[in-house]
C-alpha positions as CSV (number, residue, x, y, z in Angstrom):
1,X,-5.9,23.9,17.8
2,X,-5.8,20.5,19.6
3,X,-8.5,17.9,19.4
4,X,-11.0,17.5,22.2
5,X,-10.8,13.7,22.4
6,X,-7.5,12.0,23.3
7,X,-6.4,9.2,21.1
8,X,-3.2,7.2,20.6
9,X,-0.4,8.7,18.6
10,X,1.5,6.1,16.6
11,X,5.3,6.4,15.9
12,X,6.2,4.0,13.2
13,X,9.8,3.3,11.9
14,X,9.5,2.8,8.2
15,X,10.8,3.9,4.8
16,X,9.4,6.2,2.2
17,X,11.0,5.0,-1.1
18,X,14.4,4.0,0.2
19,X,14.6,6.7,2.8
20,X,14.3,5.8,6.5
21,X,11.8,7.9,8.5
22,X,9.7,8.0,11.6
23,X,6.1,8.3,10.6
24,X,3.9,9.9,13.3
25,X,0.1,10.0,13.1
26,X,-3.1,9.7,15.0
27,X,-4.2,6.0,15.3
28,X,-7.6,6.7,13.7
29,X,-6.1,8.5,10.8
30,X,-3.5,6.0,9.5
31,X,-4.9,6.1,6.0
32,X,-6.5,9.5,5.9
33,X,-5.2,12.1,3.5
34,X,-3.9,14.8,5.9
35,X,-1.9,18.0,5.8
36,X,1.6,16.9,6.4
37,X,4.8,18.3,8.0
38,X,8.2,16.9,7.2
39,X,10.5,17.8,10.1
40,X,14.3,17.5,10.0
41,X,16.6,16.8,13.0
42,X,19.9,18.5,13.8
43,X,23.6,17.6,13.3
44,X,24.6,14.3,15.0
45,X,21.2,14.2,16.8
46,X,18.7,11.4,16.6
47,X,15.7,11.4,14.3
48,X,13.5,11.0,17.4
49,X,14.8,14.3,18.8
50,X,11.9,16.0,16.9
51,X,9.2,13.9,18.5
52,X,8.2,16.6,21.1
53,X,7.0,18.9,18.3
54,X,5.7,15.9,16.3
55,X,3.2,15.0,19.1
56,X,1.9,18.5,19.2
57,X,1.6,18.6,15.4
58,X,-0.4,15.3,15.3
59,X,-2.7,16.6,18.1
60,X,-3.3,19.7,16.0
61,X,-4.4,17.6,13.0
62,X,-1.2,16.9,11.0
63,X,0.6,13.8,9.7
64,X,4.3,14.1,10.5
65,X,7.3,12.6,8.9
66,X,10.8,12.7,10.5
67,X,13.5,11.8,7.9
68,X,16.8,10.4,9.0
69,X,19.6,12.5,7.6
70,X,22.4,11.2,5.5
71,X,25.2,9.7,7.6
72,X,22.9,9.6,10.6
73,X,21.1,6.8,12.4
74,X,20.5,3.8,10.1
75,X,22.3,5.7,7.3
76,X,25.6,5.8,9.3
77,X,28.8,4.6,7.7
78,X,32.3,4.4,9.2
79,X,32.5,8.2,9.1
80,X,32.7,9.7,12.6
81,X,30.8,13.0,12.2
82,X,32.2,14.3,15.4
83,X,35.7,14.3,13.7
84,X,34.5,15.1,10.2
85,X,32.5,18.4,10.2
86,X,33.3,18.9,6.6
87,X,30.3,16.6,5.8
88,X,27.8,19.1,7.2
89,X,26.9,20.8,4.0
90,X,26.8,17.6,2.0
91,X,24.2,16.2,4.5
92,X,22.1,19.4,4.2
93,X,22.3,19.0,0.4
94,X,21.2,15.4,0.5
95,X,18.1,16.3,2.6
96,X,17.1,19.1,0.3
97,X,17.5,16.9,-2.8
98,X,15.7,14.0,-1.2
99,X,12.6,16.0,-0.2
100,X,10.6,15.4,-3.5
101,X,11.1,11.6,-3.0
102,X,9.4,11.8,0.4
103,X,6.6,13.9,-0.9
104,X,6.0,11.6,-3.9
105,X,5.8,8.6,-1.7
106,X,3.3,10.2,0.7
107,X,1.1,11.6,-2.1
108,X,1.2,8.3,-4.1
109,X,0.1,6.4,-0.9
110,X,-2.9,8.8,-0.7
111,X,-2.1,9.8,2.9
112,X,-0.8,13.4,2.4
113,X,-2.5,16.4,0.9
114,X,-0.1,17.8,-1.7
115,X,-1.6,21.3,-1.3
116,X,-1.0,21.3,2.4
117,X,2.6,20.4,2.9
118,X,4.8,22.1,5.4
119,X,8.5,21.8,6.3
120,X,10.1,22.2,9.7
121,X,13.5,21.6,11.3
122,X,15.9,22.3,14.1
123,X,19.5,23.5,13.8
124,X,20.9,21.7,10.8
125,X,17.3,20.8,10.2
126,X,16.3,24.4,10.3
127,X,18.9,25.2,7.6
128,X,17.4,22.3,5.6
129,X,13.9,23.6,6.0
130,X,14.9,27.1,4.8
131,X,16.7,25.4,1.8
132,X,13.6,23.4,0.9
133,X,11.5,26.6,1.0
134,X,14.0,28.1,-1.5
135,X,13.7,25.1,-3.9
136,X,10.2,23.7,-3.5
137,X,7.6,26.3,-4.4
138,X,4.7,24.0,-3.7
139,X,5.5,23.7,0.0
140,X,2.9,25.9,1.7
141,X,4.7,26.9,4.9
142,X,8.0,26.5,6.7
143,X,9.5,26.7,10.2
144,X,13.3,27.1,10.8
145,X,14.3,26.7,14.4
146,X,17.8,27.8,15.4
147,X,18.8,27.5,11.7
148,X,20.0,29.9,9.1
149,X,18.5,31.3,5.8
150,X,22.1,32.2,4.7
151,X,24.0,28.9,4.1
152,X,26.7,30.5,1.8
153,X,27.6,33.1,4.4
154,X,27.6,30.5,7.2
155,X,29.8,28.1,5.2
156,X,32.3,30.9,4.3
157,X,32.5,31.9,8.0
158,X,33.1,28.3,9.0
159,X,36.0,28.0,6.6
160,X,37.5,31.3,7.8
161,X,37.5,30.0,11.4
162,X,39.5,26.9,10.5
163,X,43.1,26.7,11.6
164,X,45.3,28.2,8.9
165,X,47.1,24.9,8.1
166,X,43.8,23.1,7.6
167,X,42.3,26.0,5.6
168,X,45.3,25.9,3.2
169,X,44.6,22.2,2.5
170,X,41.1,22.9,1.2
171,X,41.2,23.0,-2.6
172,X,39.9,26.3,-4.0
173,X,37.9,24.6,-6.7
174,X,36.1,22.5,-4.1
175,X,35.2,25.5,-2.0
176,X,33.9,27.3,-5.2
177,X,31.8,24.3,-6.1
178,X,30.4,24.0,-2.6
179,X,29.4,27.6,-2.4
180,X,27.8,27.4,-5.8
181,X,25.7,24.4,-4.7
182,X,24.7,26.1,-1.5
183,X,23.6,29.2,-3.5
184,X,20.8,27.1,-5.0
185,X,19.0,26.9,-1.7
186,X,20.2,30.1,-0.1
187,X,17.1,32.3,0.7
188,X,19.3,35.3,1.2
189,X,20.4,35.0,-2.4
190,X,16.9,34.2,-3.6
191,X,14.4,35.8,-1.2
192,X,11.8,36.1,-4.0
193,X,11.4,32.4,-3.8
194,X,9.5,32.7,-0.6
195,X,6.8,34.4,-2.7
196,X,4.8,35.5,0.3
197,X,4.5,31.9,1.7
198,X,4.3,31.7,5.5
199,X,7.8,31.2,7.1
200,X,8.7,31.2,10.8
201,X,12.2,31.7,12.1
202,X,13.4,31.4,15.7
203,X,16.9,32.0,17.0
204,X,18.7,32.9,20.2
205,X,20.8,36.0,20.0
206,X,23.7,34.4,21.9
207,X,23.8,31.2,19.9
208,X,27.4,30.2,19.2
209,X,26.6,27.2,17.0
210,X,24.4,28.9,14.4
211,X,25.0,32.6,15.0
212,X,22.0,34.9,15.1
213,X,23.6,37.3,12.7
214,X,22.5,35.3,9.7
215,X,18.7,35.5,10.4
216,X,19.2,39.0,11.7
217,X,20.8,40.1,8.4
218,X,18.2,38.3,6.4
219,X,15.4,40.0,8.4
220,X,16.8,43.5,8.0
221,X,17.5,43.1,4.3
222,X,14.2,41.7,3.2
223,X,11.5,41.9,5.9
224,X,9.7,44.7,4.0
225,X,9.7,43.0,0.6
226,X,6.6,41.4,-0.8
227,X,8.2,37.9,-0.7
228,X,8.3,38.1,3.1
229,X,4.9,39.5,3.9
230,X,4.0,36.3,5.9
231,X,7.4,35.7,7.5
232,X,7.6,35.8,11.3
233,X,10.9,36.3,13.1
234,X,11.1,35.3,16.8
235,X,14.2,35.6,19.0
236,X,15.3,34.8,22.5
237,X,17.4,37.7,23.8
238,X,20.6,36.1,25.2
239,X,19.3,32.7,24.1
240,X,21.7,30.0,23.1
241,X,21.3,26.9,20.8
242,X,18.1,25.7,22.3
243,X,14.4,25.7,21.4
244,X,12.1,26.6,24.4
245,X,8.9,24.6,24.7
246,X,6.8,27.8,24.1
247,X,8.5,28.3,20.7
248,X,7.5,24.7,19.7
249,X,4.0,25.6,20.7
250,X,4.1,28.9,18.7
251,X,5.6,27.1,15.6
252,X,2.8,24.5,15.7
253,X,0.2,27.2,16.1
254,X,1.7,29.0,13.1
255,X,1.6,25.9,10.9
256,X,-1.9,25.1,12.0
257,X,-3.1,28.6,11.2
258,X,-1.7,28.5,7.7
259,X,-2.3,24.9,6.8
260,X,-5.3,23.7,8.8
261,X,-7.5,26.8,9.0
262,X,-7.9,27.5,5.3
């Protein structure tokens, strides 16, 4: 999977369209049309948090793009996300909606193969990756690490866990609208949209931030359907909200098998 000759890996801060990203690639392949992975970071984490996997992906033969999520990094406003978790689903929605703009910029520049595009993400980014697989049929493969393919169920559980006084302040029509928007990229509501494309899920069974029950429910409901014939489910028994190094390696190998070896 890895190259035999070591070479420099470049990490470049740039923009695709008007969207800030980290662009990661092998020095000798700056302008080469390559299979490309777009990899999303988690809630309140830095874009650079995904660089561990990015290095492995580049060594395998990919170009990698790490988008900065809405209200994060250089896209920050005066909103303190630590005190405003209600922005979570809006941020995921922004990332899903912005994905085509990133792809268009990469393909127009002639540096990404439109037939060998993959998506990956961690935590909030894993939820985003699953959402993109539900809305972008031309994406060839996906990886969701400690994320969820069931955003509607997750959002409803989050609301149910709010203090009663705060929950009562949420307008019913706003919740209805939010759930309807999330439904558009909910794989558990539209499993047929995977259409047999390769998908890799990893979760820890003791994760308190993104509970394992969502991917477990999805697996048991749909794993034997034609749409999930190439879906792989990995779990860490007793694992918490963390991605072990060996899982990064397995995810990279999974993407390489389906995007580089065909």
